[in-house]
C-alpha positions in Angstrom: -143.0 -67.3 -11.6 -139.8 -65.3 -11.3 -140.6 -63.1 -14.3 -144.2 -62.1 -13.5 -143.1 -58.4 -13.3 -142.7 -58.4 -17.1 -146.4 -59.5 -17.6 -149.0 -56.8 -18.2 -151.6 -56.1 -15.5 -154.3 -57.2 -18.0 -152.8 -60.6 -18.3 -152.3 -60.9 -14.5 -156.0 -60.1 -14.0 -156.9 -62.8 -16.4 -154.9 -65.2 -14.4 -156.6 -64.0 -11.2 -160.0 -64.6 -12.8 -159.0 -68.2 -13.7 -157.7 -69.0 -10.2 -160.0 -67.0 -7.9 -157.1 -64.8 -6.8 -157.6 -61.3 -5.4 -156.8 -58.8 -8.3 -157.2 -55.4 -6.7 -154.4 -53.0 -5.9 -151.1 -52.2 -7.6 -149.2 -54.6 -9.8 -146.7 -55.7 -7.2 -149.6 -56.7 -4.8 -151.4 -58.6 -7.6 -148.1 -60.5 -8.3 -147.7 -61.3 -4.6 -151.3 -62.6 -4.4 -150.7 -64.8 -7.5 -147.5 -66.3 -6.1 -149.1 -67.0 -2.7 -152.2 -68.6 -4.3 -150.2 -70.8 -6.6 -147.8 -71.8 -3.9 -150.5 -72.9 -1.4 -151.9 -76.4 -1.8 -155.6 -77.0 -1.6 -157.0 -80.1 0.1 -158.4 -81.0 -3.4 -154.9 -81.5 -4.8 -153.3 -82.8 -1.6 -156.1 -85.3 -1.2 -155.7 -85.5 2.6 -158.1 -87.8 4.2 -161.4 -87.4 5.5 -163.2 -90.8 5.3 -164.2 -92.5 2.1 -163.3 -92.4 -1.6 -165.3 -89.2 -2.3 -164.0 -85.6 -2.0 -166.9 -83.8 -0.3 -167.5 -80.1 -0.6 -170.1 -78.0 1.2 -170.9 -74.5 0.0 -173.0 -72.1 2.1 -174.7 -68.8 1.1 -175.2 -67.2 4.5 -178.5 -65.7 5.6 -181.1 -65.8 8.4 -184.1 -66.0 6.1 -182.3 -67.6 3.2 -179.6 -69.9 4.5 -178.7 -71.9 1.4 -176.3 -74.8 1.1 -175.0 -77.2 -1.6 -173.2 -80.4 -0.9 -171.1 -81.9 -3.8 -169.1 -85.0 -4.2 -166.1 -85.8 -6.5 -164.0 -88.8 -7.0 -161.1 -88.3 -4.6 -158.5 -90.0 -6.8 -159.4 -88.1 -10.0 -161.3 -85.0 -8.8 -160.7 -82.9 -12.0 -161.9 -85.7 -14.3 -165.2 -86.1 -12.3 -168.5 -84.4 -12.9 -169.5 -82.9 -9.6 -172.5 -84.6 -8.1 -175.1 -82.7 -6.0 -175.9 -84.8 -2.9 -177.8 -82.1 -1.1 -179.2 -78.7 -2.2 -181.4 -76.8 0.2 -182.5 -73.5 1.7 -183.6 -72.7 5.3 -185.3 -69.8 7.0 -183.2 -70.2 10.1 -185.7 -68.4 12.4 -188.6 -70.6 11.3 -186.5 -73.8 11.2 -185.1 -73.3 14.7 -188.4 -71.8 16.0 -186.7 -68.7 17.5 -189.4 -66.3 16.5 -189.5 -63.7 13.8 -189.8 -60.5 15.8 -187.5 -57.5 15.0 -185.6 -57.6 18.3 -182.0 -58.9 18.0 -180.6 -60.8 21.0 -177.2 -62.4 20.1 -177.7 -65.2 22.6 -181.0 -66.1 20.9 -179.0 -67.3 17.8 -176.4 -69.4 19.7 -178.6 -72.5 19.8 -179.9 -72.2 16.2 -176.3 -71.7 15.0 -175.1 -74.8 17.0 -177.9 -76.8 15.4 -177.1 -75.6 11.9 -173.5 -76.7 12.3 -174.2 -80.0 14.0 -177.4 -81.1 12.2 -177.1 -79.5 8.8 -173.6 -78.6 7.8 -171.6 -81.3 9.7 -174.2 -83.9 10.9 -172.7 -86.1 13.6 -172.3 -89.7 12.4 -171.8 -88.7 8.7 -168.4 -88.4 7.0 -167.0 -84.9 7.4 -166.4 -82.8 4.2 -163.0 -82.1 2.8 -163.8 -78.5 2.0 -166.3 -76.0 3.5 -167.0 -72.8 1.6 -168.7 -70.0 3.6 -169.7 -67.0 1.6 -168.1 -63.8 3.1 -170.7 -61.3 4.1 -170.7 -57.6 3.3 -170.5 -55.0 6.0 -172.6 -52.4 4.2 -175.9 -52.5 2.3 -176.4 -50.6 -0.9 -173.5 -48.3 -0.3 -175.0 -47.0 2.9 -172.5 -45.3 5.4 -174.2 -47.2 8.3 -174.5 -50.9 9.0 -178.0 -52.2 8.4 -179.2 -54.3 11.4 -180.0 -57.3 9.2 -176.5 -57.1 7.7 -175.2 -57.0 11.3 -177.3 -60.1 12.2 -176.0 -62.1 9.3 -172.4 -61.0 10.0 -172.9 -62.3 13.6 -174.3 -65.6 12.2 -171.3 -65.9 9.9 -168.9 -65.4 12.8 -170.7 -67.9 15.0 -170.7 -70.6 12.2 -167.0 -70.1 11.7 -166.4 -70.4 15.4 -168.5 -73.6 15.8 -167.0 -75.2 12.7 -163.5 -74.6 14.1 -164.6 -76.1 17.4 -165.7 -79.3 15.6 -162.4 -79.4 13.6 -160.5 -79.3 16.9 -162.8 -81.7 18.6 -162.5 -84.4 15.9 -159.0 -83.5 14.8 -160.3 -83.4 11.2 -158.7 -81.8 8.2 -161.6 -79.7 6.8 -160.4 -76.9 4.6 -162.5 -73.8 5.5 -162.7 -71.1 2.8 -164.2 -67.7 3.2 -165.6 -67.3 -0.3 -165.7 -63.9 -2.0 -169.1 -63.2 -3.6 -167.6 -60.6 -5.8 -165.0 -63.0 -7.3 -167.6 -65.7 -7.7 -170.0 -63.2 -9.4 -167.3 -61.9 -11.7 -166.3 -65.4 -12.7 -169.8 -66.4 -13.7 -170.6 -63.5 -16.0 -170.1 -62.7 -19.6 -168.0 -59.8 -20.9 -171.0 -57.5 -21.4 -171.4 -54.1 -19.7 -175.2 -54.8 -19.4 -174.6 -57.8 -17.1 -174.3 -56.5 -13.6 -176.5 -56.2 -10.5 -179.9 -57.8 -10.9 -179.1 -58.7 -14.5 -176.1 -60.6 -13.4 -178.1 -62.5 -10.8 -180.7 -63.4 -13.4 -177.9 -64.6 -15.7 -176.6 -66.9 -12.9 -180.0 -68.3 -12.3 -180.5 -69.0 -16.0 -177.0 -70.6 -16.2 -177.8 -73.0 -13.4 -181.2 -73.8 -15.1 -179.2 -74.8 -18.2 -176.8 -76.9 -16.1 -179.7 -78.8 -14.7 -181.4 -79.1 -18.0 -178.2 -80.5 -19.5 -178.1 -83.0 -16.7 -181.6 -84.3 -17.6 -181.3 -84.1 -21.3 -177.6 -83.9 -22.4 -175.1 -86.7 -22.9 -172.3 -84.5 -21.6 -173.5 -82.6 -18.5 -171.3 -80.4 -16.3 -173.1 -81.5 -13.1 -175.0 -84.5 -11.9 -177.5 -85.2 -9.1 -177.4 -88.0 -6.6 -180.4 -90.2 -7.5 -181.1 -90.8 -3.8 -181.3 -87.1 -3.3 -183.4 -86.6 -6.4 -185.9 -89.3 -5.4 -186.1 -88.0 -1.8 -186.7 -84.4 -2.7 -188.5 -84.3 -6.0 -191.2 -86.2 -7.8 -192.9 -85.9 -11.2 -191.3 -83.4 -13.6 -187.8 -83.3 -12.0 -186.6 -80.1 -13.8 -189.9 -78.2 -13.1 -189.7 -79.2 -9.5 -186.2 -77.9 -9.1 -186.6 -74.7 -11.0 -190.1 -73.6 -9.9 -190.9 -75.0 -6.4 -187.8 -76.0 -4.5 -188.6 -78.2 -1.6 -186.9 -75.9 0.8 -187.4 -75.1 4.5 -188.1 -71.5 3.6 -191.2 -69.6 2.4 -189.3 -68.5 -0.6 -189.0 -70.5 -3.8 -186.3 -71.0 -6.4 -186.5 -68.2 -9.0 -188.5 -65.9 -6.7 -187.1 -63.2 -4.4 -183.9 -64.4 -2.9 -184.1 -67.6 -4.8 -180.7 -66.8 -6.2 -179.2 -68.0 -2.9 -179.5 -71.6 -3.9 -177.9 -70.7 -7.2 -175.0 -68.9 -5.6 -174.3 -71.7 -3.1 -173.9 -74.1 -6.1 -171.8 -71.7 -8.2 -169.5 -70.9 -5.3 -168.6 -74.6 -5.2 -168.3 -75.0 -9.0 -166.1 -71.9 -9.3 -163.8 -73.1 -6.5 -163.4 -76.5 -8.2 -162.5 -74.9 -11.5 -160.1 -72.5 -9.7 -158.2 -75.5 -8.2 -158.0 -77.2 -11.5 -156.7 -74.1 -13.2 -154.1 -73.6 -10.4 -152.9 -77.1 -11.0 -152.5 -76.5 -14.7 -150.8 -73.1 -14.3 -148.3 -74.6 -11.8 -147.2 -77.0 -14.5 -147.1 -74.3 -17.2 -144.9 -72.0 -15.1 -142.3 -74.8 -15.0 -141.8 -74.2 -18.8 -141.5 -70.4 -18.3 -143.7 -67.3 -18.0 -144.2 -67.0 -21.7 -145.7 -70.5 -22.1 -147.8 -69.9 -18.9 -149.3 -66.7 -20.3 -150.2 -68.4 -23.6 -152.1 -71.0 -21.5 -153.8 -68.2 -19.5 -155.0 -66.7 -22.8 -156.3 -70.1 -23.9 -158.1 -70.8 -20.7 -159.5 -67.2 -20.5 -160.8 -67.3 -24.0 -162.5 -70.7 -23.5 -164.2 -69.5 -20.3 -165.3 -66.1 -21.6 -166.7 -67.8 -24.7 -168.6 -70.2 -22.6 -170.2 -67.4 -20.6 -170.8 -65.4 -23.7 -172.6 -68.4 -25.3 -174.7 -68.9 -22.2 -175.7 -65.2 -22.3 -176.6 -65.3 -26.0 -178.7 -68.4 -25.4 -180.6 -66.7 -22.6 -181.2 -63.6 -24.8 -182.5 -65.7 -27.7 -184.7 -67.7 -25.3 -186.1 -64.4 -23.9 -187.0 -63.2 -27.4 -188.9 -66.4 -28.1 -191.0 -66.0 -25.0 -191.2 -67.3 -21.5 -191.6 -71.0 -20.7 -190.1 -73.9 -18.8 -186.3 -74.2 -18.9 -185.2 -76.0 -22.1 -182.0 -77.0 -23.6 -180.7 -74.7 -26.4 -181.0 -76.6 -29.7 -178.3 -74.6 -31.5 -174.8 -73.7 -30.5 -174.1 -70.0 -30.4 -170.7 -68.7 -31.2 -169.1 -65.5 -29.7 -165.9 -64.2 -31.1 -163.3 -63.5 -28.5 -162.4 -59.8 -28.3 -159.5 -58.9 -26.0 -160.6 -55.3 -25.9 -163.9 -56.2 -24.5 -162.4 -57.0 -21.1 -161.3 -53.4 -20.3 -164.6 -52.3 -18.8 -165.0 -55.5 -16.8 -161.4 -55.2 -15.5 -162.1 -51.7 -14.3 -165.3 -52.9 -12.6 -163.4 -55.7 -10.8 -160.6 -53.3 -9.8 -163.1 -51.0 -8.1 -164.8 -53.9 -6.3 -161.5 -55.4 -5.0 -160.1 -52.1 -3.7 
């Protein structure tokens, strides 16, 4: 990585996309971020113990009314050759679940007990194996570009800080080796989107929901799925038409449903975890490529970048074709859509990411 200064900013940002690295700022800062990220070792590659032969990941999309979490399991010995298995996927209205009332007054001490219960009953239940990695979505400090902090944003920020504090307390108490990651929603959203100027904001959220629908449909109907679901979890949570149950009436502890307002929280919790797994795999690949030199490494970056952007582009085209045919239950696309890779198509998206990261 000694010759990264000779690499263009466009290529550096491709590498950042593939590894989940912060890509804002001047070139020297981007290079420093890349070097730090590729030097640090994740618990997924170090394979440090928590109990068992499974590598366990918990991913949280923070919220008071929509607290969503996904629990995944991988084979600890061969994590990158394992299809991630969903062992739990749920959403909570914290105020209703903890019975703390739904009035508009905000008393910080009122949320201490619910937060304690969330950590010790839901995230890290006592008596169960601890996860190896815990991803907690980082919360924004503003809403809609407002110059002031919205009270609900402040409440969720407070909940986020309490969760981090209580998780750290459990780590110290049990002397565990949980890797806690503050996950960037911007980087996750940028990773799971096609190179299309139209795909942003609500359209991007809708795309992510559609993409997860297809992942679940492939699990049910495809011989080569990208995710799987623990059968015990599936039997416990769903009955009848499995896919319809998941997509249209999630058995959550919230009044909302999957696909309705704020239903994207379940989707984002899952995609945070899947993105993080792919980033760790790509980091492992790139560390080996850099041994051969920067030139070979950049060729690999182009290869991985093209593969990923084509995957997102194909998913986008499949959703567009499905929308043209009319609404209906999620189905598996019967034809493969091809999307030619256009290096020039990345410029607008790179500018968008740069503005987000600054």
